[in-house]
Residue frames as qw, qx, qy, qz and C-alpha x, y, z in Angstrom:
[[0.620, -0.162, 0.767, -0.033, -29.03, -56.63, -32.50],
 [0.234, 0.315, -0.697, -0.600, -28.61, -58.38, -35.83],
 [0.744, 0.184, 0.502, -0.401, -31.55, -60.41, -37.14],
 [0.295, -0.138, 0.826, 0.461, -30.95, -63.05, -39.78],
 [0.572, 0.255, -0.257, -0.736, -32.97, -63.01, -42.99],
 [0.919, 0.083, 0.266, -0.280, -34.81, -66.15, -44.05],
 [0.777, 0.555, -0.286, 0.080, -32.19, -66.82, -46.71],
 [0.092, 0.644, -0.659, 0.378, -29.36, -66.50, -44.19],
 [0.655, -0.275, 0.566, -0.418, -31.11, -68.91, -41.82],
 [0.943, 0.289, 0.070, -0.152, -31.68, -71.45, -44.61],
 [0.568, 0.655, -0.456, 0.202, -28.05, -71.12, -45.74],
 [0.233, -0.589, 0.647, -0.425, -26.86, -71.54, -42.15],
 [0.823, -0.107, 0.449, -0.330, -28.84, -74.72, -41.65],
 [0.873, 0.468, -0.130, -0.030, -27.69, -76.19, -44.99],
 [0.366, 0.670, -0.566, 0.311, -24.05, -75.58, -44.17],
 [0.449, -0.459, 0.626, -0.443, -24.44, -76.94, -40.67],
 [0.917, 0.072, 0.281, -0.273, -26.08, -80.09, -41.90],
 [0.767, 0.564, -0.292, 0.094, -23.42, -80.65, -44.55],
 [0.114, 0.665, -0.621, 0.399, -20.54, -80.03, -42.14],
 [0.521, -0.362, 0.634, -0.442, -21.90, -82.16, -39.30],
 [0.949, 0.213, 0.091, -0.213, -22.93, -84.96, -41.63],
 [0.623, 0.600, -0.462, 0.196, -19.37, -85.09, -42.91],
 [0.160, -0.554, 0.679, -0.455, -17.99, -85.22, -39.36],
 [0.763, -0.138, 0.456, -0.437, -20.41, -87.99, -38.42],
 [0.936, 0.293, 0.141, -0.135, -20.27, -90.23, -41.49],
 [0.693, 0.614, -0.294, 0.235, -16.72, -89.66, -42.75],
 [0.177, 0.586, -0.585, 0.532, -14.72, -88.86, -39.60],
 [0.652, -0.321, -0.685, 0.053, -16.77, -90.94, -37.16],
 [0.279, -0.193, -0.480, 0.809, -17.09, -88.04, -34.74],
 [0.075, -0.768, -0.520, -0.366, -19.62, -85.44, -33.82],
 [0.193, 0.145, -0.292, 0.926, -19.68, -81.96, -32.32],
 [0.483, -0.151, 0.097, -0.857, -23.42, -81.80, -31.78],
 [0.457, 0.040, 0.830, -0.317, -25.94, -84.29, -30.42],
 [0.100, 0.262, 0.868, 0.410, -28.21, -86.31, -32.67],
 [0.021, 0.740, 0.614, -0.273, -31.08, -84.36, -31.20],
 [0.040, -0.704, 0.080, 0.705, -29.55, -81.03, -32.28],
 [0.089, -0.163, 0.733, 0.654, -28.79, -82.32, -35.81],
 [0.051, 0.463, 0.867, 0.177, -32.39, -83.59, -36.13],
 [0.009, 0.783, 0.394, -0.481, -33.78, -80.28, -34.86],
 [0.036, -0.545, 0.369, 0.752, -31.75, -78.42, -37.50],
 [0.087, 0.055, 0.865, 0.491, -32.90, -80.85, -40.18],
 [0.057, 0.640, 0.763, -0.073, -36.55, -80.46, -39.27],
 [0.008, -0.772, -0.130, 0.622, -36.16, -76.69, -39.21],
 [0.078, -0.354, 0.586, 0.725, -34.57, -76.74, -42.65],
 [0.072, 0.331, 0.885, 0.319, -37.37, -78.85, -44.12],
 [0.012, 0.763, 0.568, -0.308, -39.92, -76.46, -42.62],
 [0.057, -0.688, 0.143, 0.709, -38.09, -73.38, -43.97],
 [0.129, -0.101, 0.772, 0.615, -37.75, -75.01, -47.42],
 [0.045, 0.512, 0.843, 0.157, -41.48, -75.76, -47.53],
 [0.061, -0.812, -0.428, 0.392, -42.54, -72.38, -46.17],
 [0.044, 0.859, -0.182, -0.476, -40.13, -70.19, -48.17],
 [0.840, 0.230, 0.407, 0.273, -39.44, -71.93, -51.50],
 [0.419, 0.878, 0.008, 0.230, -38.41, -68.73, -53.26],
 [0.238, -0.864, 0.428, -0.122, -35.80, -67.90, -50.64],
 [0.824, -0.257, 0.500, 0.079, -34.67, -71.54, -50.48],
 [0.800, 0.480, 0.269, 0.239, -33.94, -71.62, -54.17],
 [0.221, 0.937, -0.180, 0.200, -31.56, -68.67, -53.86],
 [0.498, -0.735, 0.459, -0.033, -29.09, -70.23, -51.42],
 [0.281, 0.573, -0.762, -0.109, -25.98, -72.21, -52.13],
 [0.034, 0.143, -0.986, 0.083, -26.33, -75.99, -52.27],
 [0.602, 0.109, 0.335, -0.717, -30.13, -75.84, -52.15],
 [0.700, 0.284, -0.472, -0.455, -30.36, -78.30, -55.07],
 [0.369, 0.191, -0.889, 0.191, -28.99, -81.05, -52.80],
 [0.112, 0.114, 0.738, -0.656, -31.83, -80.53, -50.34],
 [0.467, -0.022, -0.331, -0.820, -34.87, -80.50, -52.64],
 [0.771, -0.183, -0.532, -0.299, -35.88, -84.02, -51.57],
 [0.246, 0.230, -0.736, 0.587, -34.23, -83.89, -48.14],
 [0.597, -0.544, -0.448, -0.384, -36.54, -85.19, -45.44],
 [0.286, -0.728, 0.401, -0.477, -34.21, -84.80, -42.48],
 [0.962, -0.245, 0.025, -0.119, -33.81, -88.50, -41.79],
 [0.834, -0.206, 0.206, 0.469, -30.10, -88.71, -42.79],
 [0.128, 0.913, -0.246, -0.300, -27.22, -86.66, -44.08],
 [0.762, -0.170, 0.547, 0.304, -25.32, -89.64, -45.45],
 [0.636, 0.580, 0.388, 0.330, -25.78, -88.55, -49.05],
 [0.055, 0.996, -0.019, 0.067, -24.26, -85.17, -48.24],
 [0.666, -0.563, 0.331, 0.361, -20.79, -86.46, -47.38],
 [0.657, 0.265, 0.424, 0.564, -19.75, -86.59, -51.03],
 [0.138, 0.912, 0.210, 0.325, -20.90, -83.03, -51.44],
 [0.450, -0.876, 0.144, 0.093, -18.75, -82.00, -48.54],
 [0.715, -0.303, 0.428, 0.463, -15.65, -83.79, -49.77],
 [0.537, 0.542, 0.421, 0.491, -16.11, -82.50, -53.31],
 [0.002, -0.961, -0.131, -0.242, -16.41, -78.92, -52.12],
 [0.586, -0.749, 0.208, 0.227, -13.28, -79.21, -50.00],
 [0.776, 0.099, 0.348, 0.516, -11.08, -80.02, -52.98]]
């Protein structure tokens, strides 16, 4: 069975939060519940704080340095810029 590294888990949560924030704020739809998004956000904050070295190695980490998990609204521009 494959076990994710800490970096892979952090990267997964960052990408999930960016993607689902874009769906919610830009397309006015969602594929996951608010509860699930909030759980992912809390987990990302915990991982960032517990594993700062690994966190700093993943893509888009700089957009989550001050992320507190309360909203992903500021991430929609990141998502649209990266899609171009």
